[in-house]
N, CA, C and O atoms as a GROMACS GRO file, in nm:
protein
  516
    1MET      N    1   9.134  -3.456 -12.421
    1MET     CA    2   9.226  -3.508 -12.520
    1MET      C    3   9.294  -3.632 -12.460
    1MET      O    4   9.343  -3.629 -12.348
    2THR      N    5   9.297  -3.738 -12.537
    2THR     CA    6   9.358  -3.861 -12.489
    2THR      C    7   9.504  -3.866 -12.533
    2THR      O    8   9.542  -3.813 -12.638
    3SER      N    9   9.582  -3.929 -12.451
    3SER     CA   10   9.723  -3.943 -12.486
    3SER      C   11   9.746  -4.082 -12.546
    3SER      O   12   9.688  -4.181 -12.502
    4PHE      N   13   9.829  -4.085 -12.644
    4PHE     CA   14   9.862  -4.211 -12.709
    4PHE      C   15   9.998  -4.257 -12.661
    4PHE      O   16  10.094  -4.180 -12.656
    5LYS      N   17  10.003  -4.385 -12.627
    5LYS     CA   18  10.132  -4.442 -12.587
    5LYS      C   19  10.206  -4.488 -12.712
    5LYS      O   20  10.149  -4.553 -12.800
    6ARG      N   21  10.329  -4.455 -12.716
    6ARG     CA   22  10.412  -4.496 -12.829
    6ARG      C   23  10.453  -4.642 -12.808
    6ARG      O   24  10.507  -4.678 -12.704
    7ARG      N   25  10.428  -4.723 -12.910
    7ARG     CA   26  10.464  -4.864 -12.901
    7ARG      C   27  10.614  -4.882 -12.916
    7ARG      O   28  10.680  -4.809 -12.990
    8LYS      N   29  10.665  -4.978 -12.844
    8LYS     CA   30  10.807  -5.007 -12.852
    8LYS      C   31  10.835  -5.081 -12.983
    8LYS      O   32  10.765  -5.176 -13.017
    9ARG      N   33  10.935  -5.036 -13.056
    9ARG     CA   34  10.970  -5.099 -13.181
    9ARG      C   35  11.041  -5.232 -13.158
    9ARG      O   36  11.124  -5.245 -13.068
   10THR      N   37  11.007  -5.327 -13.240
   10THR     CA   38  11.074  -5.456 -13.236
   10THR      C   39  11.193  -5.451 -13.329
   10THR      O   40  11.182  -5.409 -13.444
   11LYS      N   41  11.307  -5.493 -13.280
   11LYS     CA   42  11.427  -5.492 -13.363
   11LYS      C   43  11.428  -5.615 -13.454
   11LYS      O   44  11.402  -5.727 -13.409
   12VAL      N   45  11.458  -5.592 -13.579
   12VAL     CA   46  11.470  -5.702 -13.675
   12VAL      C   47  11.614  -5.748 -13.675
   12VAL      O   48  11.705  -5.667 -13.691
   13PRO      N   49  11.638  -5.878 -13.656
   13PRO     CA   50  11.776  -5.930 -13.659
   13PRO      C   51  11.827  -5.940 -13.803
   13PRO      O   52  11.826  -6.047 -13.863
   14TRP      N   53  11.871  -5.828 -13.855
   14TRP     CA   54  11.913  -5.821 -13.995
   14TRP      C   55  12.027  -5.917 -14.025
   14TRP      O   56  12.029  -5.980 -14.131
   15ARG      N   57  12.121  -5.928 -13.934
   15ARG     CA   58  12.236  -6.016 -13.957
   15ARG      C   59  12.191  -6.161 -13.973
   15ARG      O   60  12.239  -6.232 -14.062
   16THR      N   61  12.098  -6.205 -13.888
   16THR     CA   62  12.047  -6.341 -13.896
   16THR      C   63  11.968  -6.361 -14.025
   16THR      O   64  11.980  -6.465 -14.090
   17LEU      N   65  11.888  -6.262 -14.062
   17LEU     CA   66  11.809  -6.270 -14.185
   17LEU      C   67  11.899  -6.280 -14.307
   17LEU      O   68  11.877  -6.365 -14.394
   18ILE      N   69  11.998  -6.196 -14.315
   18ILE     CA   70  12.087  -6.195 -14.432
   18ILE      C   71  12.172  -6.322 -14.435
   18ILE      O   72  12.197  -6.377 -14.542
   19ARG      N   73  12.217  -6.367 -14.319
   19ARG     CA   74  12.297  -6.490 -14.313
   19ARG      C   75  12.215  -6.609 -14.362
   19ARG      O   76  12.264  -6.691 -14.440
   20GLY      N   77  12.091  -6.619 -14.316
   20GLY     CA   78  12.004  -6.727 -14.360
   20GLY      C   79  11.975  -6.720 -14.509
   20GLY      O   80  11.973  -6.822 -14.577
   21ALA      N   81  11.954  -6.599 -14.558
   21ALA     CA   82  11.927  -6.582 -14.702
   21ALA      C   83  12.049  -6.619 -14.785
   21ALA      O   84  12.035  -6.678 -14.892
   22LEU      N   85  12.167  -6.584 -14.739
   22LEU     CA   86  12.289  -6.619 -14.813
   22LEU      C   87  12.312  -6.770 -14.817
   22LEU      O   88  12.350  -6.824 -14.920
   23PHE      N   89  12.289  -6.836 -14.704
   23PHE     CA   90  12.301  -6.982 -14.703
   23PHE      C   91  12.197  -7.045 -14.796
   23PHE      O   92  12.228  -7.139 -14.869
   24GLY      N   93  12.075  -6.993 -14.792
   24GLY     CA   94  11.971  -7.044 -14.881
   24GLY      C   95  12.003  -7.019 -15.027
   24GLY      O   96  11.980  -7.105 -15.112
   25LEU      N   97  12.058  -6.902 -15.057
   25LEU     CA   98  12.095  -6.868 -15.194
   25LEU      C   99  12.207  -6.959 -15.244
   25LEU      O  100  12.205  -7.005 -15.358
   26LEU      N  101  12.303  -6.985 -15.158
   26LEU     CA  102  12.412  -7.075 -15.194
   26LEU      C  103  12.358  -7.216 -15.218
   26LEU      O  104  12.401  -7.285 -15.310
   27ALA      N  105  12.264  -7.259 -15.132
   27ALA     CA  106  12.205  -7.392 -15.147
   27ALA      C  107  12.110  -7.399 -15.266
   27ALA      O  108  12.067  -7.507 -15.304
   28LEU      N  109  12.078  -7.286 -15.324
   28LEU     CA  110  11.992  -7.282 -15.442
   28LEU      C  111  12.073  -7.276 -15.570
   28LEU      O  112  12.044  -7.347 -15.666
   29ILE      N  113  12.175  -7.191 -15.573
   29ILE     CA  114  12.248  -7.168 -15.697
   29ILE      C  115  12.343  -7.283 -15.732
   29ILE      O  116  12.351  -7.324 -15.847
   30VAL      N  117  12.415  -7.334 -15.633
   30VAL     CA  118  12.512  -7.441 -15.662
   30VAL      C  119  12.444  -7.566 -15.718
   30VAL      O  120  12.490  -7.618 -15.820
   31PRO      N  121  12.336  -7.617 -15.657
   31PRO     CA  122  12.272  -7.734 -15.718
   31PRO      C  123  12.208  -7.707 -15.854
   31PRO      O  124  12.202  -7.796 -15.938
   32ILE      N  125  12.159  -7.583 -15.876
   32ILE     CA  126  12.103  -7.552 -16.007
   32ILE      C  127  12.213  -7.555 -16.113
   32ILE      O  128  12.191  -7.605 -16.224
   33LEU      N  129  12.329  -7.503 -16.080
   33LEU     CA  130  12.441  -7.510 -16.175
   33LEU      C  131  12.483  -7.655 -16.199
   33LEU      O  132  12.516  -7.692 -16.312
   34LEU      N  133  12.483  -7.736 -16.095
   34LEU     CA  134  12.516  -7.878 -16.108
   34LEU      C  135  12.412  -7.950 -16.195
   34LEU      O  136  12.448  -8.030 -16.281
   35LEU      N  137  12.284  -7.922 -16.171
   35LEU     CA  138  12.177  -7.981 -16.252
   35LEU      C  139  12.192  -7.940 -16.399
   35LEU      O  140  12.175  -8.022 -16.489
   36THR      N  141  12.224  -7.813 -16.422
   36THR     CA  142  12.244  -7.765 -16.558
   36THR      C  143  12.360  -7.837 -16.625
   36THR      O  144  12.352  -7.875 -16.742
   37LEU      N  145  12.468  -7.856 -16.552
   37LEU     CA  146  12.584  -7.926 -16.607
   37LEU      C  147  12.550  -8.071 -16.640
   37LEU      O  148  12.589  -8.121 -16.746
   38LEU      N  149  12.478  -8.138 -16.551
   38LEU     CA  150  12.443  -8.278 -16.575
   38LEU      C  151  12.350  -8.293 -16.696
   38LEU      O  152  12.360  -8.391 -16.771
   39ILE      N  153  12.261  -8.198 -16.715
   39ILE     CA  154  12.174  -8.202 -16.832
   39ILE      C  155  12.252  -8.170 -16.958
   39ILE      O  156  12.230  -8.231 -17.063
   40TYR      N  157  12.344  -8.074 -16.950
   40TYR     CA  158  12.426  -8.036 -17.065
   40TYR      C  159  12.515  -8.152 -17.110
   40TYR      O  160  12.532  -8.174 -17.230
   41LEU      N  161  12.571  -8.225 -17.014
   41LEU     CA  162  12.658  -8.338 -17.048
   41LEU      C  163  12.578  -8.460 -17.097
   41LEU      O  164  12.636  -8.556 -17.148
   42GLY      N  165  12.448  -8.456 -17.080
   42GLY     CA  166  12.365  -8.566 -17.126
   42GLY      C  167  12.346  -8.676 -17.024
   42GLY      O  168  12.293  -8.782 -17.058
   43TRP      N  169  12.387  -8.655 -16.901
   43TRP     CA  170  12.373  -8.758 -16.798
   43TRP      C  171  12.232  -8.761 -16.741
   43TRP      O  172  12.190  -8.861 -16.683
   44LEU      N  173  12.158  -8.652 -16.758
   44LEU     CA  174  12.018  -8.645 -16.716
   44LEU      C  175  11.934  -8.597 -16.834
   44LEU      O  176  11.979  -8.513 -16.912
   45PRO      N  177  11.812  -8.649 -16.847
   45PRO     CA  178  11.726  -8.599 -16.954
   45PRO      C  179  11.669  -8.462 -16.919
   45PRO      O  180  11.670  -8.421 -16.803
   46GLU      N  181  11.621  -8.391 -17.019
   46GLU     CA  182  11.564  -8.258 -16.996
   46GLU      C  183  11.436  -8.265 -16.913
   46GLU      O  184  11.395  -8.165 -16.854
   47SER      N  185  11.374  -8.381 -16.908
   47SER     CA  186  11.253  -8.395 -16.827
   47SER      C  187  11.283  -8.388 -16.678
   47SER      O  188  11.190  -8.377 -16.597
   48ALA      N  189  11.409  -8.394 -16.640
   48ALA     CA  190  11.448  -8.386 -16.498
   48ALA      C  191  11.450  -8.242 -16.447
   48ALA      O  192  11.471  -8.220 -16.328
   49ILE      N  193  11.430  -8.145 -16.534
   49ILE     CA  194  11.439  -8.005 -16.494
   49ILE      C  195  11.333  -7.968 -16.391
   49ILE      O  196  11.366  -7.909 -16.288
   50SER      N  197  11.208  -8.001 -16.418
   50SER     CA  198  11.101  -7.958 -16.327
   50SER      C  199  11.112  -8.025 -16.190
   50SER      O  200  11.095  -7.960 -16.087
   51VAL      N  201  11.142  -8.155 -16.189
   51VAL     CA  202  11.157  -8.225 -16.061
   51VAL      C  203  11.280  -8.174 -15.987
   51VAL      O  204  11.276  -8.152 -15.866
   52GLY      N  205  11.389  -8.156 -16.060
   52GLY     CA  206  11.512  -8.107 -15.999
   52GLY      C  207  11.495  -7.968 -15.940
   52GLY      O  208  11.542  -7.941 -15.830
   53ASN      N  209  11.428  -7.879 -16.012
   53ASN     CA  210  11.404  -7.744 -15.961
   53ASN      C  211  11.322  -7.745 -15.833
   53ASN      O  212  11.352  -7.673 -15.738
   54THR      N  213  11.218  -7.827 -15.830
   54THR     CA  214  11.133  -7.834 -15.712
   54THR      C  215  11.212  -7.886 -15.591
   54THR      O  216  11.202  -7.829 -15.482
   55VAL      N  217  11.288  -7.991 -15.610
   55VAL     CA  218  11.368  -8.047 -15.501
   55VAL      C  219  11.470  -7.946 -15.452
   55VAL      O  220  11.490  -7.930 -15.332
   56ILE      N  221  11.535  -7.877 -15.544
   56ILE     CA  222  11.637  -7.778 -15.508
   56ILE      C  223  11.575  -7.662 -15.431
   56ILE      O  224  11.633  -7.616 -15.333
   57LYS      N  225  11.458  -7.615 -15.474
   57LYS     CA  226  11.392  -7.503 -15.404
   57LYS      C  227  11.352  -7.542 -15.263
   57LYS      O  228  11.365  -7.462 -15.170
   58VAL      N  229  11.302  -7.664 -15.246
   58VAL     CA  230  11.263  -7.710 -15.113
   58VAL      C  231  11.386  -7.720 -15.022
   58VAL      O  232  11.383  -7.676 -14.908
   59LEU      N  233  11.493  -7.778 -15.074
   59LEU     CA  234  11.615  -7.792 -14.994
   59LEU      C  235  11.677  -7.656 -14.960
   59LEU      O  236  11.728  -7.637 -14.850
   60ALA      N  237  11.672  -7.561 -15.053
   60ALA     CA  238  11.727  -7.428 -15.027
   60ALA      C  239  11.647  -7.356 -14.919
   60ALA      O  240  11.706  -7.289 -14.833
   61ALA      N  241  11.515  -7.368 -14.923
   61ALA     CA  242  11.432  -7.306 -14.819
   61ALA      C  243  11.459  -7.371 -14.684
   61ALA      O  244  11.462  -7.302 -14.582
   62ALA      N  245  11.480  -7.502 -14.683
   62ALA     CA  246  11.511  -7.571 -14.558
   62ALA      C  247  11.647  -7.526 -14.505
   62ALA      O  248  11.662  -7.508 -14.384
   63VAL      N  249  11.745  -7.508 -14.592
   63VAL     CA  250  11.877  -7.463 -14.548
   63VAL      C  251  11.869  -7.323 -14.488
   63VAL      O  252  11.933  -7.295 -14.387
   64ALA      N  253  11.790  -7.236 -14.549
   64ALA     CA  254  11.773  -7.100 -14.494
   64ALA      C  255  11.708  -7.108 -14.356
   64ALA      O  256  11.748  -7.036 -14.265
   65GLY      N  257  11.608  -7.194 -14.340
   65GLY     CA  258  11.542  -7.211 -14.211
   65GLY      C  259  11.636  -7.268 -14.105
   65GLY      O  260  11.632  -7.227 -13.989
   66VAL      N  261  11.719  -7.362 -14.146
   66VAL     CA  262  11.817  -7.420 -14.053
   66VAL      C  263  11.918  -7.316 -14.008
   66VAL      O  264  11.952  -7.308 -13.890
   67ALA      N  265  11.965  -7.235 -14.103
   67ALA     CA  266  12.065  -7.131 -14.069
   67ALA      C  267  12.008  -7.031 -13.969
   67ALA      O  268  12.077  -6.990 -13.876
   68VAL      N  269  11.883  -6.992 -13.986
   68VAL     CA  270  11.821  -6.897 -13.893
   68VAL      C  271  11.792  -6.965 -13.760
   68VAL      O  272  11.810  -6.906 -13.654
   69GLY      N  273  11.746  -7.089 -13.766
   69GLY     CA  274  11.715  -7.162 -13.642
   69GLY      C  275  11.837  -7.185 -13.556
   69GLY      O  276  11.830  -7.174 -13.433
   70ARG      N  277  11.949  -7.216 -13.618
   70ARG     CA  278  12.073  -7.236 -13.541
   70ARG      C  279  12.125  -7.106 -13.481
   70ARG      O  280  12.196  -7.106 -13.381
   71ALA      N  281  12.089  -6.994 -13.546
   71ALA     CA  282  12.130  -6.863 -13.493
   71ALA      C  283  12.029  -6.811 -13.390
   71ALA      O  284  12.040  -6.697 -13.344
   72LYS      N  285  11.932  -6.893 -13.356
   72LYS     CA  286  11.828  -6.859 -13.256
   72LYS      C  287  11.740  -6.744 -13.301
   72LYS      O  288  11.697  -6.663 -13.219
   73GLY      N  289  11.714  -6.735 -13.432
   73GLY     CA  290  11.621  -6.636 -13.483
   73GLY      C  291  11.479  -6.688 -13.470
   73GLY      O  292  11.459  -6.804 -13.434
   74SER      N  293  11.381  -6.606 -13.499
   74SER     CA  294  11.242  -6.649 -13.488
   74SER      C  295  11.198  -6.723 -13.614
   74SER      O  296  11.265  -6.716 -13.717
   75TRP      N  297  11.087  -6.794 -13.604
   75TRP     CA  298  11.039  -6.872 -13.718
   75TRP      C  299  11.002  -6.781 -13.835
   75TRP      O  300  11.018  -6.820 -13.950
   76ILE      N  301  10.953  -6.661 -13.806
   76ILE     CA  302  10.915  -6.571 -13.915
   76ILE      C  303  11.039  -6.521 -13.989
   76ILE      O  304  11.034  -6.498 -14.110
   77ILE      N  305  11.149  -6.504 -13.919
   77ILE     CA  306  11.274  -6.465 -13.984
   77ILE      C  307  11.324  -6.581 -14.071
   77ILE      O  308  11.381  -6.557 -14.178
   78GLY      N  309  11.304  -6.705 -14.026
   78GLY     CA  310  11.340  -6.820 -14.109
   78GLY      C  311  11.262  -6.822 -14.239
   78GLY      O  312  11.319  -6.851 -14.345
   79GLY      N  313  11.133  -6.793 -14.232
   79GLY     CA  314  11.053  -6.786 -14.353
   79GLY      C  315  11.093  -6.672 -14.443
   79GLY      O  316  11.100  -6.688 -14.565
   80LEU      N  317  11.120  -6.557 -14.383
   80LEU     CA  318  11.162  -6.441 -14.463
   80LEU      C  319  11.299  -6.464 -14.528
   80LEU      O  320  11.322  -6.419 -14.640
   81ALA      N  321  11.389  -6.533 -14.458
   81ALA     CA  322  11.520  -6.563 -14.517
   81ALA      C  323  11.504  -6.656 -14.637
   81ALA      O  324  11.574  -6.639 -14.737
   82ALA      N  325  11.414  -6.752 -14.628
   82ALA     CA  326  11.389  -6.842 -14.741
   82ALA      C  327  11.330  -6.766 -14.859
   82ALA      O  328  11.370  -6.789 -14.973
   83VAL      N  329  11.236  -6.676 -14.832
   83VAL     CA  330  11.175  -6.596 -14.939
   83VAL      C  331  11.279  -6.502 -15.000
   83VAL      O  332  11.283  -6.486 -15.122
   84LEU      N  333  11.362  -6.442 -14.917
   84LEU     CA  334  11.464  -6.350 -14.967
   84LEU      C  335  11.564  -6.423 -15.057
   84LEU      O  336  11.602  -6.371 -15.162
   85SER      N  337  11.606  -6.543 -15.017
   85SER     CA  338  11.700  -6.618 -15.100
   85SER      C  339  11.636  -6.656 -15.233
   85SER      O  340  11.701  -6.650 -15.337
   86GLU      N  341  11.510  -6.695 -15.230
   86GLU     CA  342  11.439  -6.729 -15.354
   86GLU      C  343  11.424  -6.606 -15.443
   86GLU      O  344  11.444  -6.614 -15.564
   87ALA      N  345  11.388  -6.492 -15.384
   87ALA     CA  346  11.368  -6.370 -15.461
   87ALA      C  347  11.498  -6.321 -15.524
   87ALA      O  348  11.499  -6.276 -15.638
   88VAL      N  349  11.608  -6.330 -15.450
   88VAL     CA  350  11.738  -6.288 -15.506
   88VAL      C  351  11.778  -6.381 -15.620
   88VAL      O  352  11.830  -6.336 -15.721
   89ALA      N  353  11.753  -6.510 -15.604
   89ALA     CA  354  11.786  -6.604 -15.712
   89ALA      C  355  11.702  -6.576 -15.836
   89ALA      O  356  11.753  -6.581 -15.948
   90ILE      N  357  11.575  -6.546 -15.816
   90ILE     CA  358  11.488  -6.513 -15.930
   90ILE      C  359  11.537  -6.385 -15.998
   90ILE      O  360  11.541  -6.377 -16.121
   91ALA      N  361  11.574  -6.286 -15.918
   91ALA     CA  362  11.624  -6.160 -15.975
   91ALA      C  363  11.754  -6.182 -16.052
   91ALA      O  364  11.772  -6.127 -16.161
   92LEU      N  365  11.844  -6.261 -15.996
   92LEU     CA  366  11.971  -6.288 -16.065
   92LEU      C  367  11.948  -6.363 -16.196
   92LEU      O  368  12.009  -6.330 -16.298
   93MET      N  369  11.862  -6.463 -16.193
   93MET     CA  370  11.836  -6.540 -16.315
   93MET      C  371  11.762  -6.458 -16.419
   93MET      O  372  11.786  -6.472 -16.538
   94SER      N  373  11.672  -6.371 -16.373
   94SER     CA  374  11.602  -6.283 -16.467
   94SER      C  375  11.698  -6.183 -16.530
   94SER      O  376  11.688  -6.153 -16.649
   95ALA      N  377  11.791  -6.132 -16.451
   95ALA     CA  378  11.891  -6.039 -16.504
   95ALA      C  379  11.983  -6.110 -16.603
   95ALA      O  380  12.023  -6.053 -16.704
   96PHE      N  381  12.016  -6.234 -16.572
   96PHE     CA  382  12.103  -6.312 -16.660
   96PHE      C  383  12.033  -6.342 -16.792
   96PHE      O  384  12.095  -6.335 -16.898
   97LEU      N  385  11.905  -6.374 -16.786
   97LEU     CA  386  11.829  -6.404 -16.908
   97LEU      C  387  11.781  -6.279 -16.980
   97LEU      O  388  11.751  -6.283 -17.099
   98GLY      N  389  11.775  -6.168 -16.907
   98GLY     CA  390  11.734  -6.042 -16.968
   98GLY      C  391  11.584  -6.022 -16.975
   98GLY      O  392  11.537  -5.928 -17.040
   99ALA      N  393  11.507  -6.108 -16.909
   99ALA     CA  394  11.361  -6.093 -16.913
   99ALA      C  395  11.302  -6.146 -16.782
   99ALA      O  396  11.353  -6.240 -16.722
  100PHE      N  397  11.193  -6.082 -16.742
  100PHE     CA  398  11.119  -6.127 -16.625
  100PHE      C  399  10.971  -6.133 -16.662
  100PHE      O  400  10.916  -6.036 -16.714
  101THR      N  401  10.910  -6.244 -16.634
  101THR     CA  402  10.766  -6.258 -16.656
  101THR      C  403  10.700  -6.302 -16.527
  101THR      O  404  10.745  -6.397 -16.462
  102PHE      N  405  10.594  -6.234 -16.491
  102PHE     CA  406  10.520  -6.268 -16.370
  102PHE      C  407  10.432  -6.390 -16.397
  102PHE      O  408  10.371  -6.402 -16.503
  103SER      N  409  10.426  -6.478 -16.300
  103SER     CA  410  10.333  -6.590 -16.306
  103SER      C  411  10.289  -6.624 -16.165
  103SER      O  412  10.358  -6.594 -16.068
  104TRP      N  413  10.174  -6.686 -16.154
  104TRP     CA  414  10.124  -6.726 -16.023
  104TRP      C  415  10.207  -6.839 -15.965
  104TRP      O  416  10.206  -6.862 -15.844
  105THR      N  417  10.278  -6.910 -16.051
  105THR     CA  418  10.369  -7.014 -16.002
  105THR      C  419  10.481  -6.950 -15.920
  105THR      O  420  10.528  -7.008 -15.822
  106LEU      N  421  10.524  -6.833 -15.961
  106LEU     CA  422  10.626  -6.759 -15.887
  106LEU      C  423  10.576  -6.725 -15.746
  106LEU      O  424  10.650  -6.740 -15.649
  107VAL      N  425  10.453  -6.679 -15.736
  107VAL     CA  426  10.394  -6.647 -15.606
  107VAL      C  427  10.385  -6.774 -15.521
  107VAL      O  428  10.414  -6.772 -15.401
  108ALA      N  429  10.343  -6.884 -15.583
  108ALA     CA  430  10.334  -7.012 -15.511
  108ALA      C  431  10.471  -7.058 -15.462
  108ALA      O  432  10.483  -7.110 -15.352
  109ASP      N  433  10.574  -7.038 -15.545
  109ASP     CA  434  10.711  -7.073 -15.503
  109ASP      C  435  10.755  -6.991 -15.383
  109ASP      O  436  10.817  -7.044 -15.290
  110LEU      N  437  10.724  -6.862 -15.383
  110LEU     CA  438  10.763  -6.776 -15.271
  110LEU      C  439  10.687  -6.815 -15.143
  110LEU      O  440  10.745  -6.818 -15.035
  111LEU      N  441  10.558  -6.846 -15.157
  111LEU     CA  442  10.481  -6.890 -15.040
  111LEU      C  443  10.531  -7.024 -14.987
  111LEU      O  444  10.538  -7.046 -14.866
  112MET      N  445  10.566  -7.115 -15.080
  112MET     CA  446  10.620  -7.244 -15.039
  112MET      C  447  10.754  -7.224 -14.967
  112MET      O  448  10.780  -7.291 -14.866
  113SER      N  449  10.836  -7.135 -15.017
  113SER     CA  450  10.965  -7.108 -14.952
  113SER      C  451  10.944  -7.055 -14.811
  113SER      O  452  11.012  -7.096 -14.718
  114PHE      N  453  10.849  -6.962 -14.796
  114PHE     CA  454  10.821  -6.908 -14.663
  114PHE      C  455  10.775  -7.017 -14.568
  114PHE      O  456  10.823  -7.026 -14.455
  115ALA      N  457  10.682  -7.100 -14.613
  115ALA     CA  458  10.627  -7.206 -14.527
  115ALA      C  459  10.735  -7.305 -14.485
  115ALA      O  460  10.741  -7.343 -14.369
  116ILE      N  461  10.819  -7.346 -14.578
  116ILE     CA  462  10.923  -7.444 -14.545
  116ILE      C  463  11.028  -7.382 -14.455
  116ILE      O  464  11.067  -7.444 -14.355
  117GLY      N  465  11.076  -7.262 -14.488
  117GLY     CA  466  11.177  -7.196 -14.404
  117GLY      C  467  11.126  -7.172 -14.263
  117GLY      O  468  11.199  -7.193 -14.166
  118ALA      N  469  11.001  -7.126 -14.251
  118ALA     CA  470  10.944  -7.100 -14.119
  118ALA      C  471  10.924  -7.229 -14.041
  118ALA      O  472  10.953  -7.234 -13.921
  119ALA      N  473  10.876  -7.333 -14.107
  119ALA     CA  474  10.851  -7.461 -14.038
  119ALA      C  475  10.981  -7.525 -13.990
  119ALA      O  476  10.988  -7.572 -13.876
  120ILE      N  477  11.081  -7.527 -14.075
  120ILE     CA  478  11.210  -7.587 -14.036
  120ILE      C  479  11.272  -7.508 -13.922
  120ILE      O  480  11.324  -7.567 -13.827
  121CYS      N  481  11.266  -7.377 -13.929
  121CYS     CA  482  11.320  -7.293 -13.823
  121CYS      C  483  11.245  -7.317 -13.692
  121CYS      O  484  11.307  -7.326 -13.586
  122ALA      N  485  11.113  -7.327 -13.699
  122ALA     CA  486  11.033  -7.350 -13.578
  122ALA      C  487  11.066  -7.486 -13.515
  122ALA      O  488  11.073  -7.498 -13.392
  123VAL      N  489  11.086  -7.587 -13.598
  123VAL     CA  490  11.121  -7.720 -13.546
  123VAL      C  491  11.257  -7.716 -13.478
  123VAL      O  492  11.275  -7.774 -13.371
  124ILE      N  493  11.353  -7.648 -13.540
  124ILE     CA  494  11.487  -7.639 -13.481
  124ILE      C  495  11.482  -7.562 -13.350
  124ILE      O  496  11.548  -7.599 -13.253
  125LEU      N  497  11.405  -7.454 -13.347
  125LEU     CA  498  11.394  -7.376 -13.223
  125LEU      C  499  11.326  -7.455 -13.112
  125LEU      O  500  11.360  -7.440 -12.995
  126LYS      N  501  11.231  -7.539 -13.150
  126LYS     CA  502  11.156  -7.616 -13.050
  126LYS      C  503  11.237  -7.736 -12.999
  126LYS      O  504  11.242  -7.761 -12.878
  127PHE      N  505  11.300  -7.809 -13.090
  127PHE     CA  506  11.364  -7.934 -13.053
  127PHE      C  507  11.516  -7.931 -13.060
  127PHE      O  508  11.581  -8.025 -13.013
  128GLY      N  509  11.574  -7.827 -13.117
  128GLY     CA  510  11.720  -7.819 -13.129
  128GLY      C  511  11.785  -7.784 -12.998
  128GLY      O  512  11.720  -7.744 -12.902
  129LYS      N  513  11.915  -7.800 -12.997
  129LYS     CA  514  11.991  -7.770 -12.873
  129LYS      C  515  12.028  -7.625 -12.866
  129LYS      O  516  12.091  -7.583 -12.769
   0.00000   0.00000   0.00000
């Protein structure tokens, strides 16, 4: 009979993950509300919605990655924080609207958030102080 060695568990830095997700969520919700206000007041056309949403999502994922990178978390935690902030924002907006519809664009947005958050975090860990 062979003996199996128990693998050592890796601890997940929950505090860093949640902190990064909260910063990313804040960087996502505040500009979306500002964009909504500017469109409502007529200062921006409705055609600015898609471009504005994309720019805001990219910046929010980058903010989540920066928050994790400055806390010396790993690049994968930076990506997960960006995905978590995006997922919470989607859940909040779906709850506010009262409906949720799945689309492959949603999956692409989550993958994009992970890639940007992880990349920004990795750059900060590599070149940051």
